N, C-alpha and C positions, 0 to 999 in steps of 0.2 A: 476438720470439723469445728474445733474450738475457735480457730481464727475466724471462720465464717460466722460463727455464733456471736463473737465479740463485735465484729463489724456491724452485724444486724442490730445488736443492742444499742450501739452508739448511734446508728442511723435512726432508730426508732425514737431515741431521746430527742434528736433534732427534729424529726417529723412531728413529735408531740407539740412542739412550739408552732410549727407551721400549721398543723391541724387546728390549733386554737385560733390562729389568725384567720384561716379559711372560714371557720364557722362564725367568726365575729363580723366579717366584712358585710354580709347581706343585711344584718340587723343595723349596723352603723350607717349603711348607705341610705337608710330611710330617714335618718335624723339630720335636720338642717342646722340645729344648734349644738354647741359643745355639750357633750354628755359625760357623765360619770358611769362607770360600769360597776355593778354590784354583784359580788360573788356570793352564792349561797351554797353551803355544804350539801352535797347530794349523796345518793347511795353509791357505794363503790361497786363498780362493775365486776361481778364475780368472775366472769370469764377472763378478763384481763388480769385481775389480781392473781388468779390461779396460775395463769401463764407466766407471770413474772416471778412469783414466789418460789417456784420450783425450777431448778436448773435442768432437771431431766426432761421436762416437758417444754423448755423454752423454744426449741427450734420448731415445735409443732404449732404453738399458739401465738407467737409474736407476729404481729402484722408485718407484712413485707413492704408496704407502701403507705403513704399518707392517705391515699384514696380509700383503703380499707378502713382506716380509722374514721374518716369523715362519714362513712356509711353508718356508723353507730349513732350519729346525732344529726339528722337532717335539720336544715334551718328554714324557718318560715318568716319571710321578710314582712308579710302583711301583719303578723302579730307582733313584730318588732321584738322577738325573743329568740334566743338560741340556747340549745343545750349542748354541753361539751363533755365528752368523756376523754380524758387524757391520762396517760401513764407517766406520772412524775416520779421523782426519787422515792417518795413515800407512798406511792400508788394511790394518791388522792384523786377524787373525782369531784368536779364542781359544776354547778348549774350557773348560767350567766343570764342576767337580765339587764336591759339598758333603761336608765331613768334620766329625766332632765337634770342639768348640771346644778340647778338651784336647790335640789333636795338635800337637806342637811344630813340624812341618814346614809348617804352613799359611802360605800366601802372601797378601799384602794385596790383597783386592779390596773390602773393606768401604767403601773410600773412594768407590766409584762410586755407592753408594745411601744410605749412612746418615749421612754427615758433614754434612748440611745442618741438621737440626733435632733431633738426638739429645737426649733428655732426660738429666738428670744422675742416673744410677743408681749406687749404690755409692759409690766414692770418686772417680769421674771428675769433673773440673771441667767447667763449661759451656764450649761451644766458641764461637769467634769467626769471623766471615766473613773469608775471605781473597780477594784479588783477583789474586794471582800465585802460581804454584807455588814461586817462589824464596823466598817468605815461610816456607815449611815447612822447618825445619832438618833434619828427619830424612828428607827426600826428596832424592835425588841424581839428576843427569842420567843416571847409569849404571844406575839402577833399571830393571828390565824393563818396568814399566808407566808410566814417566815421561811418555811421549808422550800416553797416554790421560788420565793425571791432569792434565797441563798443559792439554789441551783442555777437560776438565770444569771446571777452575778458572777459566781465563782466558776461555773462550768462552761457557760456559753458566752459570757461577756456581752450580753445583749441589751444591757441597760446602763444608765449613768445616773449620777446624782447631782444635786445643786451645790453651789459654793457653800462653804462652811459645813460640808458633809451632811446635808439634809436631803431627804428623799421626797417628801410631800406627796405621799401616796393618795391622799384624798383630792388631789387637784383635778379640775375639769379636763376633759379630753376632746380635742377637735379633730376633724378629718385630716388636717395637715399633720398634726402630731401623730395620728395613727399611721399615716403614710410614712413618716420618718422612722417610727419604730418598726413598721413592716419592712421597710428597706433594710434596716439593720439586721433583723431576724432572717430575712431572705439571704443576705450575704453570708450569715453564719451557716444556714442550711446548705448553701452552695459549697461552702468550705467542707462540710461534713461529707457531702456527696462526692466532692473531688478527691477526698482522701480515702474513700472507700473504693472497692473494686467496681469496675465499670458495669457489671451485670446487676448491681444493686440499684442503679439509677433507672427506675422503670419509667415507661412512657406516662403513666398516671401522674408521677411526680412532676414531670415537665409540664404536663397539661395544667396541673394545679397552680404551679408557679406562674405560668403564662396567664391564667385566669386572674390571679391577684394583680399582676402587673397591668393587665388591661383595665381592671376595676378601678385602680388608683393611678391611671396613666396621667391624668391632669395634675394631681397633687405631686407625683414624682417628678413630672416635667418642671413644675414650678420650683420644687426644691433644687433640682439640678441647675435651673436658671439662676436662683439666688446664689448658689455656690459658685457658679461661673462669674457672677458679678463681683462677689467678694474676692475671688482670686484675681480678677482684673484690677480691682481697687488696691489690693495688697501689692501687686506687682508695680502699680503706679507709685504707691507710697515708697516702696523700697528703692525705686529708681530716682525719686526726687527728695528723699529724706536728707536731712542735714548730716547725720552720722548714724552708723549702725550701733554705736556704743554711747552716744551722748544725747541727753534730753534737755530741752530748753523749757524753763518755767519762769514765771515772772510775777511781780506784785507792784501795784500802783496804789499809793495812799495819797488822797487829796483831802484837805480839811480847811474849814473856815473857822477862824478863831477871833474872839472879841472878849474884852474884859474891862474891869474898872477897879478902883480901890478907894477906900475911905481915908479921910485925913488930907493933910496938905501935901505930903510928899512921902516917898519911899526911900529908905537908906539901906546901905549894905551892912554886912556883919561888922565891918570896921568903921562905920559911920559915914561913908561917902554917900552923897546924894545920887540916886538913880533916876528919879522922875518926880515931876511936880504936876503932871497931868496924865490923863488916861492914855494908854497907847492906842493907836489906830487899829481898826479891824484889818485882819490879814488873811491871806490865802497861802497855805503852805503845802508842800508835797514831798514825797519820796518815791523814787522808782528804783526797783532792783530786778536784775535779770540774772538767773542762775543757769549755769551750764553744768549739769551733773553727768559724769561719765563713770560707767562701771565696766571693768575689764573681765571680772570673774563672776559677777552676779551677786557677790556678797561684799563688794568694796565700793567706794565712791570717791571720785576726784571732783571736788567742788570748786568752781570759779564763779564768783559773784561780782558783777559790775553794778554800781549804783550811783545815784546822784540825788541831791535834795536841795531844799531852799535854805535859807539864811543861817544855818549853823546854830540853832537854838534861840536866836533872837527874833524869830518870826512868829512867836506866840506870846500872849500877855504874861503868863507865868514865867516863861523862860527869860523874858525881858526884865520883869520886875524882881524876880527871885531866882537867879541863875545858879546859886551855890548849893542849896540843900535839897536838891532832888525834885523841885517843882516843875522843871522843864519837861516838855513832851519828849518821850524817849525817841520816837521816830523823827523828831525834829533835830535832835543833836546827834543822832546816828543815821547816816554817816556824818562825820565832821567835815562838811564840804559846803560850798556856796555855788551851786549850779554847775559844778565841775564833775564830769564823769570820772570815777576812780575805781580801783580794785578794792572791794570790801571784804572778800574772803578768798583764800587760796589754801586749801589743805586736802590731805588724802586720808581717808578712813578705811580701815580694813579689820578683819577678824582673824588673828593668828590661831585662835582655837575657839571652841564653842563657848558662848556667853561672855566673851572677852573682846572688847572693841578698842582699837587704838586710833587716835586721830593725831596727825602731825602736819605742821605747815608753817610757812613764813608769814601768814596773815590770818590770825584767828581772833576770836573774842572770848574772854573768860566766861561771860554770862551765857554763852551758848551751851555750856556743858554742865553747869552746876546751878543749884538753887531754883530748880523748876517747881512750878505749882500749877495745878490744873485750873485755878481760878484767878491767879494774879501773876502772870509771867509774860504774856505775849501782848505787846503794846498795840498791835493791829487788831486784836480780838477782844481783850478785856481792858484792864486799867492801862492808862497811857503814860503816866509820869514815872521818872526814875525812882522816886521814893517808894512806889508800890509794886513795880515789876521785879525788883530784886532787893535783897538786903543791902542797904545803901553803903554801910561802912565795911562790908565784907569784900568789896571789889574796888580797891584803889586803882588798880590797873584794869580799865574796862574798854580801852580803845584798841586800835590796831597793834598787834603784838605777835611775836613768833614763839612757838612752843609746841607742846604736846599734851594730850589728855587721854585718859583711859576710863573705861566703863566696864566694870566686872560684876557679874551677877552669879555668884558661886552656886553651881548646881541648878541654876534657873529658879531659885527659891525667892523668899521674901526680902532677902538682904541684897543690897547693891552698894558697891564701893566705887567711888569716882575720885579722880585726882587729876590735877593739871599743873603745868609749869608754863608761865608766860613771861616773856621779857619785852620791855618797851624799847623801841628803836633798835631792834636787834641787827638791822642792816648797817648801823653806824659804827665803824671801828674805833672812833675817837671819843672825845668828851665835849664836843661842841655841837651846837644846834638845839632846837626846841624839842622837848619831849612831849608829843601830842597825845600819848596814850593813857594819861591819868584822868581820874574822875574830877569833876568840878571842885569838890571840896578839898582835894589835894592841892590844887592851885592856891586855895586860901591858906592852907597850913604851911605850904612851902613855896612862897611867891618867887623866890630866887633859886629854885631848884636847879640842880645840875649834877655832874658826876660822870663816871665812866658809863659808856653805852655798849651796845653789842649784846650777844646772846647771854652772856654771864656778867652783865654790867651791874650798875648800882641801882637800877630800878627794875624790879621783877616781883612776881607774885607766885607763890605756891599754895595750892588749896586742896584740901581733902574733905570728902563728904561721905557720910555713912547714911544710907537710906534704909528704912524698914517699912515695907508696904505689904502687909499680909493679904490685902485685897485692894480692889479699886476704890473702896469706900474710905480707906484710911491710909495715910502715909505720914511719916515723920522723918526729918533729915537733920542730922547733926553735922556741923561744919567747923573747920579750922582753916584760917588763912594767915599766912605769914610771909615776910620777905623784907625787901628794902625799897625805900622811896628816896631817891637822890642820896643814897648812902646813909639813910636813917632807918632804923629798925621799926617795924610795926608788927603787931599780932592782933588777930581778931577772931572771935568765936561767934557762931550763929546757930539758930534753930529755925526750922521751917516745918509747918504742919498743915494738913488739910483733912477734914472730916466731913463725909457726905452722909447726911441723915436720911435722905430719900433721893430719888432721881431728880427732884426739883429744888432741893435745899441743901446747902453746904456752908461750912464755916472754915476759915483759914487764918493763918497769921505767921509772922516772923518776929524774931528777936535777935539783936546783935549787941555784942560788947567788944570794944577795941582798946588798944593801947598804942598810941602814936608818939614816938619820941622826937625830941628836938624840933618841935614845930615853932612857928613864930609866936605861938601862945604858950610855949613851954611843953612839957610832957602832958598830954591830955589823954583821958580815958572816956571817949564818947560812947553813948548808948543809942540804940535804935529799936523801934518797935512799930508794928502795924498789925491790924486785925480787921476782918471784914466778913461779910455774908454774901453768898451768891445764890441766884435763882435761875435755874435752867428752864427753858420752854415757857418763859413768862409771856403770856398773851399770844404766843405763836410758837409752833414747833421749831426747834433749832435756835431759838433766841437765848441770850444770856444777859443777865443783869447783875450788877454788883455794887455794893457800898462798902467803903473802907475808911478808916481813920488811922493816923499814925503820926509819930514824931521822929523825923528822919535823922536828927543830929542833936542829941542831948549832951551839952557840954557847958558847964558853968563858966569856963574860961573864955567863951565866945559870946558876946552880947550880954543882955541882962534878963533874958527870959528864954523860953523854948518855943520854937516854931511848931505849929500843929497843922497838919494837912488833912483835908477831907476830899474824897472823890467819889463820884457815882457815875455809872454809865449804863446804857442799854444797847446791846448789840442785836440788831434785827437782821436776819439772814434773808435777803431778797431772793437769792438763788445760791447754788453751790459756789458761784464765782463772784458774787457781789454781796457785800455787807455794808450796812450803814449804822452809825452809832452816834447819838448825841451824848455828850458827857459834860459834867460840870465839876469845877474845882473851887474849893474855898480854902484860903491860906490865912491862918491867924498868927500874928506876931512873926511875920516873915523875917528871915535872916536873924532870928533870935533877938529881935529888937522890939520892945513894947511900944516904941514910938510909931511903929508902922501900923497903919490901919488894915482892916480886913481886905484881902484881895479876892475878888470873885471873877472867874473866867469860865467861858463856855466854848465848847468846840463841837463842830459837826464833822464827823470823820466818815469818809467813804473809802472802802477798800475793794480793789479789783484784783482777782487772782486768776492766773491763766497758765 
């Protein structure tokens, strides 16, 4: 007797969902536009409440089929209104009315029928299955329908949520959506019937289900057709994909550059003449293709192939002032001249939570440290070496071998980063050109040499401590030390960003270094830059910025200090195309007061795929 009673109780819960759908269909069938369904609290049916509240009378009063429940609330399609009496977990009873989707006072009932398999129409993202109502951020225990929603999520698994754990209960309901939810609930009811004894599946239940299937035959057929199409396309993609573990992405940067300078000529930091006339207008480019492979889902093997134009001399600032960071970053990286080469090769993995390790024979020190939300990516914000990184903190900034770690203890506000990078690690001897050092290092050590290899005489070790209590503020303290051609160097840095509002932020960097045994003696250069950024300026997704800085303050070099100004406006044409006009002004270039002001402009276009 108790077993039969429990089976009937479970089946009635499933039939309650089905009965709700049965009563809703005729009313919705009259509506040609998307509708919201409004629930109004109604009087609890005393007969059903009494039947459920007492165990002794349960076998006498619990309906044996969904047909019996549907008789309690007949539907009138001409009035476009339905009344439902359903026994949920809290024995609540609701009245249902349908109203046009554009009414602002609609209350969320769409969750009961549509959130299982809704297709992505318009701008809505696909939904993900949830197993607990607590996963839905916009559903609170104080919501009037919380109990019913909790039962449907946790007991029946008949609904789903949107990405980012949102439910969107006030969303409009279309017939296709209703059909999708109906199909999900029917599947659940069929499961309940299948698990019960065969004598509990009455003829009335089958008739009701057949009626619903007939009512929404067109919508269900359409959904099945869409699923079949997706399965066919998925099969085709799987059969023709490049790899099951590797993804290909790429970036193309194309730019037009032109500039001029005041005065008769431009000289270098050591007094050699560079130019007496304005450089010609140029077109420059960089192309990078990334092959990213993951074997476990949390790791990445990166292989990057790239090529570019004339290795820094293809833009006015790089030609007239190549030493103190005025060159366009994407012009000098990669260090190539129309040759395709290997630009990155490393493997990243997580040995434990909040701890990432990267190791490889071809890395870049600036990929791991000194990040800034407004001055870091030369294809998106500022373009010159002096503004995308702390210039004196990275004497080794080219191809190198080594490892880096990123540790966020407890997932909190503190992050510790560290790296070791060796220039020319593949060379076992002491012969050959060391290509991996920054432009100013070539000025300080023009006859550089020494032992090479992984633990040779040119390497860099850097540590960074970041404190970021929120996305609005971050400060990073840095130390970098090592050897350059067997000569010791040490440098300290600071990097901050502060967001005042979603559209306004300030940022800056400072550096102090000590470089021994240079061609100018032991020097202690300083570096600073500061700027302001504007998000969504004139257009959503746009970014604009203005910055000023002095990349290399050293009294031993030249007779003054170079000052750089840069401004840009990045306009997002689409998710894959960005265009940016930018302007540079360089005063006292190469730390020489004999040099006139250099002005250069660039129009940058970036394609990402």
